[in-house]
C-alpha positions in Angstrom: -41.4 100.2 181.7 -41.0 102.4 184.8 -42.1 100.6 188.0 -41.3 103.1 190.5 -41.9 106.6 189.3 -40.1 109.4 190.9 -42.4 111.5 193.2 -43.0 115.2 192.6 -40.7 117.6 194.4 -43.4 118.7 196.8 -44.6 115.3 197.6 -44.8 114.3 201.4 -41.5 112.7 202.5 -41.1 109.1 203.7 -37.8 108.5 205.6 -36.5 105.0 206.5 -33.6 104.3 208.8 -32.3 101.1 210.2 -30.1 99.7 212.8 -26.5 99.1 211.7 -26.8 95.3 211.3 -30.4 95.3 210.0 -29.5 94.6 206.4 -27.0 91.9 207.2 -29.6 90.1 209.5 -32.2 90.4 206.7 -29.6 88.9 204.2 -28.8 86.1 206.4 -32.5 85.2 206.6 -32.9 85.1 202.9 -36.2 86.8 203.2 -37.9 90.1 202.8 -40.7 91.9 204.8 -43.9 93.5 203.8 -46.0 95.9 206.0 -49.1 98.0 206.1 -49.2 101.6 207.3 -53.0 102.0 207.9 -53.4 105.8 208.1 -51.2 106.8 205.2 -52.5 104.0 203.0 -49.2 102.5 202.0 -47.9 98.9 201.7 -44.1 98.6 201.9 -41.9 95.9 200.7 -38.6 95.8 202.6 -35.7 93.9 200.9 -32.2 94.2 199.8 -30.6 95.5 196.6 -27.8 93.3 194.9 -25.2 95.7 196.5 -26.6 94.9 200.0 -28.3 98.3 200.5 -31.8 98.4 201.6 -34.6 98.1 199.0 -37.8 100.0 200.0 -40.8 99.7 197.6 -44.2 101.2 198.2 -47.6 101.2 196.8 -50.8 103.1 197.7 -53.9 101.2 198.8 -56.7 102.9 200.7 -56.6 102.1 204.4 -54.6 99.0 204.0 -54.5 97.0 207.3 -54.8 93.1 207.4 -52.0 91.1 205.7 -51.3 87.4 204.8 -48.2 86.8 202.7 -46.3 83.7 201.2 -43.5 83.8 198.6 -46.4 83.2 195.9 -49.4 85.2 197.2 -50.3 88.4 199.1 -53.7 89.1 200.6 -54.3 92.6 202.0 -57.5 94.3 203.4 -58.3 97.8 202.4 -61.2 100.2 203.0 -63.9 97.9 201.6 -62.1 95.2 199.7 -59.8 92.4 200.2 -57.1 92.0 197.5 -55.2 89.0 196.3 -51.8 89.7 194.6 -49.8 86.9 192.9 -46.1 86.8 192.2 -45.9 86.4 188.5 -42.1 85.5 188.4 -40.9 82.0 188.2 -38.3 80.8 190.8 -35.0 82.3 189.9 -36.7 84.8 187.6 -36.0 88.6 187.9 -37.8 91.7 186.5 -35.8 95.1 186.5 -33.7 93.8 189.4 -36.6 92.5 191.5 -37.1 88.8 192.1 -40.8 88.8 193.0 -43.6 91.0 191.3 -46.8 90.9 193.1 -49.7 91.7 190.7 -53.4 92.2 191.7 -55.4 89.2 190.6 -58.7 89.3 192.5 -60.7 91.7 194.6 -63.5 90.6 197.1 -65.8 93.5 198.2 -66.6 93.1 201.8 -67.8 96.5 202.2 -66.6 98.8 205.0 -66.5 96.3 207.8 -63.3 97.4 209.4 -61.3 94.2 208.5 -58.2 93.8 210.8 -56.5 90.5 210.8 -56.7 88.1 207.9 -55.4 84.5 207.3 -55.7 81.6 204.9 -56.6 78.4 206.7 -55.6 74.8 205.7 -58.6 74.5 203.3 -57.3 77.6 201.4 -60.1 79.5 202.8 -59.7 83.3 203.5 -60.7 84.1 207.2 -60.7 87.5 208.6 -61.7 89.5 211.7 -64.9 91.5 210.9 -64.5 94.2 213.6 -67.7 96.0 212.7 -69.9 92.9 213.1 -67.7 91.4 216.0 -67.2 88.0 214.3 -64.8 86.0 212.2 -65.9 85.8 208.6 -64.9 84.4 205.1 -65.7 85.9 201.6 -68.7 84.7 199.8 -69.8 84.7 196.0 -73.3 86.0 197.1 -72.7 88.3 199.9 -70.2 90.8 201.3 -69.1 88.1 203.9 -70.2 84.8 205.5 -69.9 84.8 209.3 -68.0 81.9 210.7 -67.8 82.5 214.5 -68.6 85.1 217.1 -67.7 85.5 220.7 -70.1 84.0 223.0 -71.1 87.2 224.8 -72.1 88.9 221.4 -75.9 88.3 221.2 -76.4 89.0 217.7 -74.5 90.2 214.5 -74.9 93.9 214.0 -72.7 96.7 212.6 -71.9 98.2 216.0 -68.1 97.3 216.9 -69.2 96.2 220.2 -66.0 94.5 221.7 -63.5 95.4 218.9 -62.5 91.9 217.9 -59.2 92.5 216.1 -56.8 89.6 216.2 -56.7 86.1 214.7 -54.3 83.3 215.1 -54.3 79.9 213.2 -53.3 76.9 215.0 -52.7 73.6 212.8 -54.2 75.5 209.8 -57.4 76.4 211.7 -58.8 79.5 213.2 -58.1 79.0 216.8 -57.4 82.1 218.8 -58.9 85.8 218.7 -58.3 89.0 220.6 -60.9 91.5 221.5 -60.6 94.7 223.6 -63.5 93.9 225.7 -66.5 91.6 226.4 -69.0 94.4 225.7 -72.2 93.7 224.0 -73.3 97.4 223.3 -72.3 99.5 220.5 -68.8 101.0 221.0 -68.6 99.7 224.6 -65.0 98.6 224.1 -63.7 102.1 224.5 -64.7 102.1 228.1 -62.7 98.9 228.7 -59.4 99.8 227.1 -57.0 99.6 230.3 -57.9 96.0 231.4 -61.0 94.5 229.6 -58.9 92.7 226.9 -59.3 89.0 226.3 -57.9 86.2 224.2 -60.6 83.7 223.3 -60.3 80.1 222.1 -62.5 79.8 218.9 -63.0 76.0 219.2 -64.1 75.9 222.9 -65.6 79.5 223.2 -63.5 80.0 226.4 -61.6 83.0 227.4 -58.1 81.6 227.9 -56.6 85.0 229.1 -58.1 88.1 230.5 -57.2 91.5 232.1 -55.3 92.7 229.0 -55.1 96.1 227.6 -56.1 96.5 223.9 -54.4 93.1 223.0 -53.6 92.6 219.1 -51.8 90.1 216.9 -52.2 86.7 218.5 -49.9 84.3 216.7 -49.3 80.7 217.4 -45.6 79.9 216.7 -43.2 77.2 218.1 -46.1 75.7 220.1 -46.6 79.0 221.9 -49.3 81.6 221.8 -47.8 85.0 221.4 -49.7 88.2 221.8 -49.0 92.0 222.0 -50.6 93.7 225.0 -50.7 96.9 223.1 -52.2 99.1 225.8 -49.3 98.4 228.1 -46.5 98.2 225.5 -45.5 94.7 226.2 -44.8 91.6 223.9 -45.3 88.3 225.5 -46.8 84.9 225.5 -49.9 83.4 227.1 -49.5 80.5 229.5 -52.4 78.5 228.5 -52.3 76.2 231.5 -52.6 79.1 233.8 -54.5 81.6 231.7 -51.9 84.2 232.2 -50.1 86.7 230.0 -46.3 86.8 230.6 -44.8 90.1 229.4 -41.4 89.6 228.0 -40.2 92.7 226.1 -41.2 96.3 226.4 -41.9 98.1 222.9 -41.4 101.9 222.6 -44.6 102.5 220.8 -48.3 101.5 220.3 -47.5 98.0 219.1 -49.5 95.7 216.7 -48.4 93.6 213.8 -46.4 90.3 214.6 -44.6 87.8 212.5 -41.5 85.5 213.0 -38.4 85.1 210.9 -36.0 82.4 212.1 -35.5 82.8 215.9 -36.7 86.4 215.9 -40.1 88.1 216.3 -40.7 91.1 214.0 -43.1 93.6 215.7 -44.7 96.7 214.2 -44.7 100.0 216.3 -46.7 103.1 215.8 -46.5 106.7 217.2 -49.1 107.7 219.7 -52.4 109.1 218.3 -53.7 112.2 219.9 -57.2 111.0 220.4 -59.2 109.2 223.2 -58.6 105.7 222.0 -54.8 105.9 223.1 -55.1 108.2 226.1 -55.1 106.9 229.8 -53.3 103.7 229.0 -50.8 102.1 231.1 -48.4 102.4 228.0 -47.8 106.2 228.8 -46.7 105.2 232.4 -44.3 102.7 231.0 -42.9 105.0 228.5 -42.0 107.6 231.1 -40.6 104.7 233.3 -38.3 103.8 230.4 -37.6 107.5 229.5 -38.8 106.5 226.0 -40.8 108.3 223.3 -43.1 106.4 220.9 -41.8 105.6 217.4 -43.0 104.2 214.1 -41.3 101.1 212.6 -40.3 97.6 213.2 -38.6 96.2 216.3 -36.7 92.7 215.9 -36.7 90.7 219.1 -34.4 87.7 219.5 -36.6 85.0 221.2 -33.7 83.4 222.8 -32.1 86.3 224.6 -35.2 88.7 224.5 -32.8 91.5 223.2 -33.9 93.7 220.2 -30.8 93.8 218.2 -32.3 95.2 215.0 -34.8 98.0 214.2 -36.3 99.8 211.3 -37.7 103.4 211.7 -40.1 105.5 209.7 -39.9 109.3 209.6 -41.9 111.8 207.6 -45.6 111.1 207.0 -45.6 107.5 208.1 -46.8 107.5 211.8 -48.9 104.3 212.2 -48.5 100.6 211.1 -51.0 97.8 211.4 -49.4 94.5 210.1 -46.1 92.9 209.0 -45.5 89.5 207.3 -42.5 87.6 205.9 -41.9 86.8 202.2 -39.8 83.7 202.5 -37.0 83.2 200.0 -37.9 86.6 198.3 -34.9 89.0 198.5 -36.3 92.0 196.6 -40.0 92.3 196.1 -42.0 94.8 194.3 -45.8 95.1 193.4 -47.9 96.5 190.7 -50.2 99.2 191.8 -53.2 101.2 190.8 -52.0 104.9 190.8 -50.3 104.7 187.3 -51.1 102.8 184.0 -48.6 100.1 184.8 -51.5 97.8 186.0 -52.7 98.0 182.3 -49.4 97.4 180.7 -47.8 94.6 182.9 -48.9 91.6 181.1 -48.1 87.9 181.9 -49.3 84.7 180.7 -48.3 81.0 181.1 -45.9 80.6 178.3 -43.8 83.6 179.7 -42.5 81.3 182.3 -41.9 78.1 180.3 -38.7 77.2 178.8 -38.5 77.1 175.1 
């Protein structure tokens, strides 16, 4: 069975380059990465071949954005669904040179509610940012979604994307922090507050723990620290919860969103600038000129001890924009079964396959 058919000669090109030591760093971590590309509708699995060369495996999913990953499962949001993929290989198993095969097992139809960040909490409950309705939500057997929480300034649930709630961070397995571009309570009001209206909210207390941000994304709780990307300025940093202040640490050459951690490194997604109003007139443009830099699309790996960025991966060709990135721990070379060919019909698994005779 062919798992990665050759594209036609006139297919749009996807180019991937890396820093010189990226492969060695990834090998030392004994993990791989998965990332979503939003506009081009691709999910990429970044691992290593047995000879140490980079393994890049991609599948097509419509408007794929939010991502939650473990070695055994993968949840991804698409245009109007959230898909759950399951790794069908047992520990130590391989299939055509891959040590993980993620196969679609379940789809939840949310409708087009513009799902951004997603996570699985301590109760094994899927939680996601329902950006259209300005709330955190979960899936439901009877409805497209069940609201769990909304910011205190949102007076009612309405499909109006008032504040552009986009980011979600778990703490101790519970939804704890969320990011929004503004505190607007009118339809599409967030677009007028992109430069400095961004906030981080404590979901439990309903308090704003940090404000004055510019289009913040990807809050993550790691190593007893709340990390955030202040996307409109181009800075990755942390929130001092005692003072309610964002501490910028590393400038990122691109519109940044998507954040995960691998060992003592942060892995951050970068996108090229979009030529529309959403990305115009941001401090990011001034900071790029100050650093004599252009935007790029790819991953930047930041050492949290030194705040250097020793490793990177860069996309060329049609991939211009990323949304999220996650770690597949203990997985060296992953792949996934997709929907564009008949392999989803022919890749079959059952319990006895993974049992010893």
